[in-house]
N, C-alpha and C positions, 0 to 999 in steps of 0.2 A: 553061929551067932551073927557074924558079919553079914551073911546073906539075908538073914531075917531083918536086920536093921536096914539093909538096903531096900528090901521089898517094902518095909514099913514106910520108909522115906518116900519111895515112889508112889505108894498108895496115898500118902498124905499130900504129895504134890498134885496128884490127879484130882483128889477131892477139893483141894484149894482152887484148882483151875475150874472145876465144875461149878463150885460155889461162885466164883468170879463171873463166869458166863451167865449163870442164873440171875445174879444181881444186875448185870447189864441188861439182860432181856426184861427183867422186871421194870427197870427204869425206863426202857424204851416202849414198853407196852402200857404202863400206867401213866399215861399223859392224856391231855385233852385233845379234841379234834383240831384245834387251832395249830397245835404243834405239827400234826401230820400235814395240814394244809400248807403251812409255810415250808415244811421240808419238801413236799411234792413240788411246790412252785420253784424253789431253789434248784432242785434236781432237774426239773424240766428246762429251766433257763440254762443250766450247765450243759445239758445234753444238746440243746438247740445250738448253743454257741460252738460246742465241739464239732457238731455236724457241719456247721458253716465253715469252720476252719479246715476241716478235712476236705470239704468240697472245694475250697479255694486251693488247697494243695494239689488236688487232682486236675482241675481245669486250668490252673495257673493264676497266681495272685494278680497278674496284670489285667485279668479279665473281670475280677470281682472287687479289687481294692482301688481306691481313688488316689493313691499316691502316684507320684510321677518322678521324672528325672529331676525336675526343679524342686519339688517338695517330696523328698524321699522318705522322710520320717513323719508318720501321721499319728492317728489316735492310738494305735496299738503301741507305739513307742512311748507315748505319754502315759498310757495306762500301765505299761511295765514300770515306768519311773514311779508312778503313783503307788503301786503295790510294794515295790522294793523299798521306797522311802518310808512307807507306813511300817513295814516289817522292821527296818532298822530302828525306827522310833520306838516301837514296842519293846525291842530288845534293850535299847538304851535306858528307857524309863524304868522297866522292870529290874534291870541290873542294879539300879540304885539301892534296891532292897536286898535282893538275893545275893548279888556278888559283893557289894560294898557295905552290906550290913546295916543299912538304915531301916529300922524295924517297921516304920510306918508304911513302907512300900511292900512289905512281905506278903500281905494277903492277895495282891494282884499278880504274884510271880507266876504261878502255874498257868493261869489263863492267858497271861501276856506272852509267855514263851510259846504256848500252843498257837496263839493267833499269829505270832511272828513267823512260825513255820507255815501256817496256812497262807498268809499273804505273800511270802516269798515264792511258794509253790504256784500260787495264782499268777504272780508276775512271770515266772518261768513258762507257764502254760501259754500266756498271751504272747510272749516273745517267740515261743515255739511256732505259733501260727503266723508270725510276721517274717521269720527267716525262711528263705526259700528251700534251703537244705539243712535243717537243724541237726539231723543225725550226722551228716558229714562235718558240720561245724564242731560237734562234740568230739568226734574222732580226731580231727586235726588239731583241736585244742590241746590234746594230750600228746600226739605223736609229732606234731610240728608247731611247738609253741613259738610265738613271736613276743619276746620279752620287751620289745620297744612299743608294743601296742597297748594303749589304754583299755581298749575293748577286750583284749585277751585277759588282762589283769582283772577287769571287772567280772568276767565270767568265772575265772578261777577263784577269786576271792569270795564271790557270792556262793560258789559251790562249797568252799570250806566253811563259810558262815552257816549254811544250811546243815552241814554235818555236825558242827559244834552245837547248834541249837537243838538238833534232834537228840544228841547225846545228853544235853542238859535236861531236856524234857523227860527222857527215859529215866535218868538218875533221880529226878524229882519224884517220879511215880514209884520207884522202888526204894525211896528214902535213902539214897546214897548222896547225902547233902554236900559232903566235902568234894566229891568228884563232880557234882553238879555245879558247884561254885567255880571250880577250875574250868570246866567246859563253858560255863557262862562267861567267864573272863576272856577266854579265847574267842568266844562268839562276839563279844564286844569289840575286841581288837580287830578281828577280821571284818566285822560289820562296818566299823568306822573306816577302815582302810578301803573296803569295797565301795562304800558310799561316797567318800571323798574322791575316789578314783572315778566314780560315775560323774561327779561334778566336773572332774578334769576332762572327761570325754567331751563335754560341752565347752568348758572354759579354755581349752587349748586349740579351738578351731578359729584361727585368725580370720578366715573368710566370712565368719558370721559375727559381726561386732556386737550383736545383741547378747551373745553368749560369752564372748572372749573376755578373759581376765581372771585374776586369782580370786575373784569374788565367789565364783560358782561352788567350789568345794566347801567353803565355809557356809554358804547359804544352804546347801543341801543338808549339811549336818544339823543346822539350826532348825530348818523346816521339818526334818525327820523327827526331832524331839516334839515339835508342835503337833505333827500328825499322830505320833505315838500317844500323847496325852489325850487327844480327842478320841482315838480308837479305844483306849482303855476305859474311859468313862462311858462311851457309847455302848460297848459290849458288856460292861458290868451292869448297866441298866437293862439291856436286853436279856442278859442271863437271869436277872431277878424276875423278869416277866416270864421267861421260858420255864423257869423252875418254880414259879409261884412262891417265892420266898422274899423275906425282908432282909435288907443288909444289916449285919450286926455292927457294933460300935467300931471294931477294928477295920472292917471294910469301908465304913463311912469315913474313917480317918484317912485310909489309903486314897479314897476318891478325892478327899479334900486337898491332900498334899499334891496329888496329881493335878488338880485344878490350879493350884498355886504355881506349879511349874509351867502349866499351860499358859497362864496369864503372862508370865515372864517371856516365854518363847514367842507368843503373839506379838508382844511389844518389840522383841528383837527383830522379827521378820518385818514388821512395819517400818522400823528404823532402816533396815537393809533396803527395803523396797523404795523408800523415799530417796535415799542417796543414789541408788542405782538409776532411778528416773532422772534425777538432777544431772548426774554425770552423763547419761545417754543423750539428753537434750542439747548438750554442748559438744557432742562428738561430731563425727563426720556425717555427710549427707545420708548415707545408708542407715547408720545407727539412729540418726534423728528421725528419719522416716519410719523406722520400725517402732519407735516409742510413740510417735504421733498416731500410728495405726492402732496402738494399744490404748492411748489416752483419749483420742477424739475421732478415730477412724472406725473401720468395720469391727474391731474387737473391743470397742469402748464398753459395750454392755457387759461382755465377759469380764473385763477388768474391774469396772466400778461396781457393778451389781453383784457378780458372782465371786470374784476374787476378794475385793476389798470389803464389800458389804456382807456377803454370806460367809466368806472365809476368815475374816478378821474382826470387823467391827461388831457384828451381831454376836459372835461367840464371846468376844471380850466382854461385852455388856452382860451377857447371860452368866458368865463365870463370876463376874464381880457381884452382880445383884443376887446371885444364889447364895452367897456367903458359905458355900460348901455344904449347905443343908437341904436345899431345894433340888431334889434329884431330877424333877421334870425340867427345870430350867437348864440344868447341866446337860441333860439329854438333848434338848432342842439346840443348845449351843454347840454341842459336839457333833450332832448330825449335820447342822449347817456348816460347820467347819470342814468336815469330811467332804461334803458336797462341793464347797468352794475350793478346797485343795485339789480336787479332781480337775477342775477347770484351770486352776493355777498351773498344774503340770501340762495340761493341753495347750494353754497359751504360751507357756515357756517353749515347748517343742515346735509348735506350728508357727507362731508369730516370728520366731527367730529365722524362719525360712521364706517368709512372704515377700521380702525385699530381694529381688534378683541379685545374684553376685555381680552381674554386668550393669547394675543400675547406675553406678557412678561413672561408667565409661560412656554413657549416652547412647547405648545401643537401642534403636527404635523398638525392636521386638520385646525388649525388657524394660520399657519406660514406665510401666505401671506395676502395682502390687499383684502378686500371684494369689490365687484362691485355692482353697481346699475344703471339701465337705466330705465327711466320712461316709462310706458306702454302707448299705445294710449288712453286708458280710462283716465288715469291720466292727460295726456296732454290736452284732451278735457275739463276736469273739470277746469284746469288752464285757458284755453281760455274762459270758461264760466264766470269766474270772470272778465276778461278783457272786455268781451262783455257786461257784466252788467254795468260796469263803462262807457263804450262808449255809450251804448244805452241811459242811463238816463242822462248822461252829455249833449248829443245832445237835448234830450227832455227838460231838465232843462233850457237850454239857451233860449228856446222859451217860455216855460210855465212861467218862472220867469223873463221874459223881460230882459235878459242879466245880471241879478244880479246887476243892476246898484245901486250904493250907491250915493245918492244925497249929495250935499255939506252941506245942513242943517242937514242931519243925522249925518255926520261926525262931524260937529261943536257941535251938541247936545251931542253926546257921549263923545266928548273931555271935554266939560264943566261939564258933570255929574261926570266924573272921577276926574277932577280937584277940583270941589266943595267938593266932598267927602273926598279927600285928605286933603284939607284945614281944613274941619270940624274935621277930625281926629287929625290934629296937634294942633288945638285950644283946643280940649278936653284934 
């Protein structure tokens, strides 16, 4: 009898797996030509970027990258920062619903967690092609840890963050909501710790006054929330186009509350940016020259048009004018914000290095600002990260059936958090 039950169970599991694969293949095959075109373009960009990175590893980065001893961190570092900041923001915004029980955020949970995994993996891929010996780095990160190094903590904490987010996503798929909540909470803790530590990597460099100070970790967390809101709205709109569906009332509400959080975070970043500039202009000669390069020098277009205009003012106007009901305005605002934030990270990394460390010493060879222009290899690696996100976002929409969160799942997670809160109060 027991053997028969076991065989029946195995057959049932095999049939369930077969049905799942058939459902996935049906969703992947019953799509329009535009889906395959965008999927092919994303995959081609990903492959081209990976090929450029591998070629750089073979011939030596010094021959194909435009970084130097004076400007050692280029567009690959800023792109890494861009992706990991976006990943943390996606995690933080989605956790408001799934982890902390705010039901209005529940419909975005699955897609946001999936995107947070994609963006952190994209960041790891980009930094993989920036580090000369990435495999050696991973090995010695384990066998020879330097507990006093911010960069060691950054890699370790982001590794833990990726593991927790992967566990949360798997638990959401198999409807283990209580375990997913715990994993999501640990993901939030590790993500905040890793992200604030990333800010400390910049903020604790006394030789670079543009970065130095306790402002950086706080700024990174706030800007992560801003990036996360934009990414959620952007990919929700794209998902509706990919799946040829209309947003239901619950998803509309989730997008609207995300928009409201986005308005708040844009305002916070504008406040931080204003006072950072004011403080920098009354600093030392090197710090003042850095801010002048950003405000009226060679990076003025990046700052005023891309950072302030495209990254903050235009999205803020679109978010307010949309009133949460005009999805096209929200899409344009979010796409503009993501575009502007990319250059915000680029300017943060590169502009912080263009004033030579010997500038205030009066050394003739370093009396002017340094320059940096990304090489074609570096640009291709950046595009590889974007291609990775695009490719697996499209596949994920079909494989995971549009990341739909059923009403009973939302209610179950809400009741779990509420009951645990009540239990804690009674104790």
